[in-house]
Every structure is written in C-alpha cells, then in structure tokens.
C-alpha angles and dihedrals in degrees: 000000000000118000118253111243113248132202128198110250116203114177116220096239142030094242093063110118091218097055093107095055095088115181109003130171118272093242090054089055088054091051091048090049091050091051091051092047091051088058092056122092119249091254092049090052090050092051091045091051093047095049093044088053090065095259121143119239089254092054091048089049091052092048093050097037094238136115121276086236089058090051089052090050093051091045090054090049092051091048090052094048097048097033094234119130108187138055094244091057090045090054093048090049092050090050092052090049091050095242094123135019132214 
C-alpha cells in the first residue's frame, strides 16, 4: 500500500488547538479544514470564500449587500476561529476546504 504524502503543519500561533498535531497526512488536513468550515456561520463562509477569491473587503461587501465594516468583523471572527492571521493563510485554508480553486 503506498504511503500517504504528509506535510508539516505549523500553526501560526501558540493558542491554536491543532499545534500538537505535527506532521499529518494531507487528506487529514482537508478533513480538519472541513470540520472547521462546518462550524462557521453561513455569512462567515461567504466572507471567507470572497476574501480567498482575491476580492477586497469592499467588493465582498457589495456582493453580499453588507457594509465593509461588517465584512471586516466577519473576517476577524473567521481568523479567530481558524487561528490564521493573514490573507495568504486564509486562502490556503479555503483551498484545502474546497471553498475556492486555483
């Protein structure tokens, strides 16, 4: 049976609940990402998808019919829930979860 490729997963902060996982298989990361996404509200998923698709907060706000401040609020909530603190990490997370494609 072929070995599953693994990647080293290093969370961005010490408070991340997954920091002790070490090197875990790629498919496990996808499962973990899907579990985290399922815990997000529908609006948080919409904001996550919009921002991960290279849209600015103003563009996401226009698409969703909400204020840019509300987009910033939801973005902060998503960052806190998934323990990622930059847009590049947010995009990688969304790709693993299958919310956006390359």
